[in-house]
N, C-alpha and C positions, 0 to 999 in steps of 0.2 A: 516458521510455521504460520505465524500470523499473516504474513504477506501472501503466502500460498493459499491460505484459507480465504482471504479477501478475494483473490482472483477466482477461487472455486465458486464463490457466491456470484461473481460477475458471470462466469461461464454458465451457471445454472439460471441466469437471468433473475436472480434473487437480489435485486438492487436495494431493497429495504435492508436486507441482512448485510450487504456490502457496506451500506452507508453507516451502519452502527459500528463498524470497525474503526471509525474516527472518534469514538469515545463519547464522553458525557456531553460534549458541546456539538456533536454532529459533524458532518462533513464540511469541507471548505466552502461549499456553496449550498443554496437551498436544495432539498432532496429532489425536487422535480427537475432542476437543471442538471444535477448529478446523474440521475437516471437517464435523462435524455442524451447525455454524453455517450452512453453505451448503447443507444437505440439500434444502431446498425452493426454492432459488434456480434459476430457469430461465436468466436472463441478466442481466448487469450492464452498464449503459452508464456510462462514466466521463468526466468533464471534469476537466482539471487547469489550474491557474493557473501563473503564472510562478514558477519555483523561485528561491530565494535561497540563496546559499552562505556558509559560514563555515568557516574552518580552525581546527583545534585539535589539538595534540599528535600530529602525524603523520597526521591524518585530515581529510578534507573532508566536512562535513555539508551536506545540501541540505534545506531545508524547502519542501514542496510543498503548496499548497492543492488539495484534492480534493473533488469532488461526485459522487455516484453515484445512479443510479436502478436499484434492484433489482426485477426482475420475478420474482414468485414463481410456483410451479407452478399456483396457483389463480387467476392472472391479475391479482393486485393489484400495484400499484407502490408502492414506498417509497423515499423519498429520504434520503440521508445526506450530511453535509458535515463536513469536518475537515481536519486537517493530518497529513501523513506526513513523517517525518524519515528520510532515507537517509544512509548512511555509506559513504565510500570511504576505506579505509586506503591511504595512499600506497603504490602498488605497489613503488616503490624501497625501501621499508622492510620489505618482506616477503620471506620465503624461500618456495620452493615447498612446498606448493601455495598459490598466491596466492588470497586471498579476494576475490571480485568485490564490486562495490557491492551493498549490501543494505538492506532496510528495518530501521531501528533502532527506530523508534517509530511508532505510528499511533493517532490519537484521532479517532473519528468520532462524530457525534451525529445524532439524527433532525432532518431539515430538511424544508421544504415549498417547492416551487416549481420553476421551470426551472433546469437544472443551472448555466447561466451566471450566473444571478442568486443562487444560494446558495453560490457559491464564497467561502470565508471569507478574511479577511486572516490570514495566519499569521505570527506573530513568529518571528524566528530562534530556534532552540532551542539 
């Protein structure tokens, strides 16, 4: 649901909202560069595979296979596939304000084909 909500923000061109899905430290690059990366994206369709979980040091990590089809403003489709890692810090170990689950890592590469066919196998991170 977190990954789908992230792409919902992208589809609504709510890039500031999408950027916050990367948690307390922000996205992997400065916000302006992050938002510019979606500047010519009209719509993104996303497929997710089965999440795998692993606990470590008071957190639960989920590794999620993802495939997307990005429709650009000029009508071209591009597919990407890869793995997202989300993190949930055990709420019982937090004081307010509680940090919700967030995207910890994302690695996508160019792929070609139907979304269900290009979902990768993602090892636990």
